[in-house]
C-alpha positions, 0 to 999 in steps of 0.5 A: 223087277221095277224100272226106274223111271227116268225124269226129263226135264220139260224146260231144258230145250228151252234153257239150253236155247236161252244159255246158247243164245247170251252166249252169242250175244256175249261173245262179241260183246267181250271181243269188242271190249277188248275183254283179255283176263288172261294177260292179268297173269303174264310175268311182267304184268304179275310183277307190276300188279305185286309191286303195286299191292305192296306198296299198300302196306302199311297203311299211312298213319300219320298224324298229318294225312290222317288230319287231312284224311278227316277233312276230306271224308267229311267232305265226301259225306257232306257232298253225298249227302247234300246231293241226295237232299237235293235229289229227293227234292227234284225226284219225289215230286216228279214220282208223285207226276208221273205215278199213274196210280195217283191219276185222278183222270184215269178214274173215268172220263172227265175234263183235264184227261188230256192235259194230265197225259201231256204234263205226265209225259213231259215229266217222264222225259225230264226224268230222262233227260235228267238221269240220261248225263252221268253225273262226273260229265255234270261234275265237269261242267260245274268245275269249270263254271264254279272251280274247284270244291265239292259244290261241283260235286253237289249239284252234280248229283242233284240232277243226275240222282234227282233223274233216278230217285223220280224214275224208281220211286214211281215204278216202286209205287206203280208196283204195289197194290194200287186198288187202296189209293184208287178207292180213296181217289174215287171216293173225292180224295186228293191226290197227296192223301192218296198217296199218303194213306194208300201207296206209302204204307205199302212201299215205305220200307223199300223206298226208305231202302232205295234212297239209302242205297243211293246215298251209298251210290253218292258216296262212291260216286263223290270219290270218283267225281273227286278226279275231277276237282270236285274236291273229298276223298277222290281229290286226295285219292289222285294225289295220293296215286300221283305220288306213288303214296300207296300207304295213303292210298290204302287209308283212303281205300279203308275209310270207303270201305268204312263209309259202305258199310255204314250205309248198309247199316243205316239201311237195315236200321231204316228197315227195321224201323219201317217195319 
């Protein structure tokens, strides 16, 4: 007669404690945010939601609206691309400065160690300030200064996304194997050569993928900023919603889905190219 052996999970109590702690933390947050999803299923609310969604079909395909939609789509793409390009020009140099793996002063004792640390810390603070203010706030400020149009959105994206790109680029560069870069620096190589030959070969795919992802986020942010007057699909969506034209709104949403799909295709193509 054989006896069954019961295997107990040694981490079961720890996992249970973790779930209980998460529940204790999340419950007050849900209460403070007034999260009540069951309110959606009230009889009156379901009728309102159904009527709103019914107005989205069929999508508007009139030539006049399609011309406006094409113009707004080009504005959104231009805003997202220009904003991401400027953010890259801001974030990449700051990431180069803040990456500790490229710090010559950390190799060993020598002059300039304190100055290098101060510059690196100042660059980190600058990245924090840039990404701390949401792009929608910058868009509101620039719309007041420059007037309505996509130029305000481009500058708003450049500032906020510059801080995001710089921070994540530095983290990606420091999370890889830094021994090749360190060996190059110790042999007398410059920081730029250590970056190009010591770090980029191992991080190019991740850097490119994150950059395309930020461009995709910039497209979404461009739509949101259109509601405050920055042009593009968001401004057209705002006008359609104010006129209660669900057909136009659904056409705009379909175009937006195509743009997100385009970003995914570009990300996969870049990863394969850099593989």
